[in-house]
C-alpha positions, 0 to 999 in steps of 0.5 A: 284148404288155406293156411296163414303165412308163417309169420316168424319164417317170413320175418327170417326170410326178409332179414336173415340172409344179409345179417351178420348174427342170428340172435334169434336161433331157437336151437343149440349150436350145430355140431361138426359132422366130423364127430360122426361117421357120415357114410351110410352106405348105399343111398337108398330109401330107409326100409321100412319107411317108418324107420329102422326097427332097432333104432325105433326100439331104442327110441321106444325104450325111452318112453316105455313104449314099443318099436311099433309105437314110434314113427321116425320122421324128417324133423319134429315139424313133420312129426307134428304135421303127421299127427295133426293130419291123422287126427283132425278133420273138418268136424274136429277140434283142438285146444292149443296152449299159446304163445307157441310155435305157429305150426302147433296151432295153425295146422290144426286150425287149417284142418279143423277148429281150434280154441287157444288158451293163453299162458299168463305173463309175466311168469307164463303160467298155465290155467289147466281149468281154462284148458278143461273149459275149452274142451268141446264134445268133438275135441281130439287134441290138446296141444302143448310145447314144453319147455315152451317156445318162445317163453322158456316156461317149463311147466311142472310135472303136476301141471302136465299130469293134470292136462293129461287127465283132461285129455283122458276125460275127454277121450282125446290125446295130449300132444306135447312137442318136447324138442327142448326137453333134453336141455333141462338139467332134470328132464320131466318124463315125456308125455307119451310115457304117461299113458295111452292118451299121451303123444310126444314129438321131438327131434335131434335139432334143438337139444342135440345140435343136429338140425341138418340131420333132419331127423325126428320122431312121433311116439304114442298110441299104435293106432295113431302112429300107424295112421301117421305112417300111412300119411307119411307115404304121401309126404317124405315116404321115409326119414332121411337116410343120413339122418337115421345114420347119424341118429343111431350114433347120437342116440348111442354111446355119444349121447351122454357126452353130447347132452352134457356139453350142450347143457353146460353151454346152455347154463353158461349162455343163460347166465350171460344173457340173464346178466345182460337183460338185468343190466339193460333194465329189461325183464324175462321169465327165467327160461329153460331151453335156449329161448328167452322172451324179453320185454321190449325196451322203452322207446319202441312201438313194439317188438317188430319196431325194435327188432327192425331197428336192431337188424338195420343198425347192427345187422343182428336178427332177433324175433319180434313177439308180434310173430307169436301174438305178443308185440310187447316182447322179443325172442332172443336165442342163446344157443349159438357159439359163445363168441357170436352170442357175446358180439350179438349182445354187444351190438344190441346193447349199442342200440339200447344205449343209442335210444337212451 
């Protein structure tokens, strides 16, 4: 097996360490640990290793599933990896909607074969018929990220339902990475609640502001979940003990307050960035979540050239659209603390004024 370098992570590794402001962060600002009890007691493994049964039951209830249909993981990245390795082999095929987070198409490509179906700019619409046309007899998975990273496109419920029908007809699964779902004012029903062919992955990172907890989960068909659990014994064995301890609290009585605060912050920051985009003559598709995919300003060859100029001149990190296969765009994140966001926008604005 050989896997391509993760373009976005390699970019961050190159520029993030010495930069002042990370304006490409794809999640909400981190919560302070003092909001939680951080003493989990004895520092052993989580037992059973698929997650505490009561916590899994709590999670399962949100998806109209049972605790045995939930696997707790070290973030959504592991949940996605375990799903792919459980369902994909050398003779298997996946249809992946792009642009998206690279692992959502690169991992299944490494394990089997992949056909990508591109969203159509500038509104980043999805042609469900194109997905259906891409299905092959050996298709095991359709892969979607909703709301989408990097574009912020939130596909409508009827679109997702149509994709589910395609998966069901093909006797495949629809895997939806839903890490931004809870940042929507009115979240759509999760894919795994739609029926036996739906698989949902998410984490406490993007919407809850708890990236350091390293806690996520997979929900879906019991056979898939059990297969993924079997693979998990060879990766992290159990989810993080600290992560599970914090997750119990974040998904308990604190949840409503956390999500209300985070959604309010997102609405405010979205409006600030929308004004900034318009003031500088740029454009984007109005996003849901904390990412916007913005057109590269005139005077720059592509997204990487623009982002490199910004980090070298103003010590601000943006994400080049090249990392997502769209060099005419750059990704901006607006989930960071307000003062950092405002300062980052001012600095990027200075680069734009210099070019003008």
